[in-house]
N, C-alpha and C positions, 0 to 999 in steps of 0.2 A: 547458340554461346549464352544469350540473353535467357533464355531458357536454369537452362545451370546457375545464373548467377544470381535470378531471382529463388531458385529452391535452393543455398543457398543462403542467402541474407533471411530465409524465412525460418529453414533449421538455427541460422541464430535465435532467430529472436524466438523460437521454441526454449531452446537453450536457455533467452534471459526469461522468459516469466519460468522455466522449472528454476534457473534461483532464486529470483522472486519468490513463490513459493514457499522454498525453503526459511530465505531470509526469514521470511512472513511466521514461518513456523518459531523459529528461533524465538524470535522475537515476541511470541504467545506461549511458551517455555518459560523466557525470562518474565513476562506479564503475569503467570499468572504461580511463580515459583516466589515471587514477591522482589527477588534480588533486582531492585530495583536502582544499582549501583550498576548495574551494566544494562539499563534500559536505553542509555543515549548510545553506546556503541551500535547497540542491535538495531537502534532508529538510522542510525547513519549508515549501516552496513545497507538497508531497503533503501535510505538515498541514491545511496550508489550503484546500484544494479538498477534504478528504475531512470537514472543518469543514461546505464549504458543504453538501455528499453528503448531510450528518445534518440539514440544515436542510431541504433539500429535499425527505427523507424522512419527513418528519415533516407536513408541509402534503400528499402523497401518500397517507399515512395516513390522514388527517383529511377528505381529498378521499371517498377510496375508499370512505368509511364513508357518506359521501353518495348518494356513487352505486348502492352495495350497497341503501339502502332501495329506491332510485326501481325497481330494477330486483328490490326482492322476495328479494334474495337472504341468509343470515347476518352477522354483524358479520365483516369482516376477512375478505375471499375475493380469494384469489389472481386476479392477472391474466392467467391464462390462464380464467379462472371466468367473473368478468368480461370477457372478448371472445368468450365462446359467449353473454350473454347479452344484451348490448346488439345494439341496434338497429343495423344499417347506415347508413354507413361506417365509427360504430365501434366494433364491433364485430372488424372488421378494421384499422382503428387501432392497437385497443392489443395485438392478435397483433404486430403489426408491432412495438409498442413492448415488449413480454414480448420477441419473436424476436432483438432489436436486445438489449439487457439479457444475454439470455443470451450471444451472443457481445464485449458485450464486458468480461462479467461471467470468462470464459473468456481472453481475453487478458492482462486484467489481473491476474489471476492468478496465469496467466502465468508475466509478465515480472516482477510482485514474486517470485518463487520464485524466476526469474534472479537478481534485485536480493540477494535476499536470499543464495546463492548465493554471489554476488562477496562478497560482503562480509566470510562466515563466512572465504573463502579469506585476501582477503585482512587479515582478522583475528590466526588462523594463520600466516601469511608477515609480518610482523611480528612477530605472539612467537619464533618462532624463530631470525629474527635476532633481537633480543633477547638469547634466552637462545643463542646463538652469540658474539656479541660477551661479551656477558659471561661466557659460560663456569664460572660457576661460583654456588652455592645461596650463600646465605646468611640464616640462620637465627637463635636466639637461644641461648648459652651456658646452662652450667650458673648466669652467676653475670650471666644478665639480658642482657648487653650481647652486641654484635652478629657473630658469626661466622663469617666465611667458608672457603669448603669447599672444594677443591680451587684453582689455582690459574688465577687468568684468565689469557685469552692478550690479549694488547695487540693494536694495531692498528700500533704502528708498533713496531717491531724499535728496545728504545733500546739496541741492544750496537753501530748504528754510528756 
């Protein structure tokens, strides 16, 4: 029964990783389309999936300990160690889960890095635009008041 329980938890973990990948792709579409109105919602959905993954991970860790004890393995074995020690069909199934986890993790990492790059470039573009529009730097003068250095460009030519 412990092998089946662990397998079910691993399936749930795979489903959660696939859902995370989907949510990261949604987030990327929001970022790429500059629909910042929906960015907070997309980010919140990613956070909710991450919380579900954490919960599944706690269940997985507990069940791995049960299976490891049945197989005579030391505490906290890797999934590959479980796959090698478990009898068929469980060993093959655990090896398939491990392979799927590695693939999904690589895809999630690549997508998260791409989303981070989009966020960084968007932030940089907004900052440069604000500096262009503002044109000057505000700081504090000797008497504690705000002092503007340089002339601020205007969006509309007031000479017209």
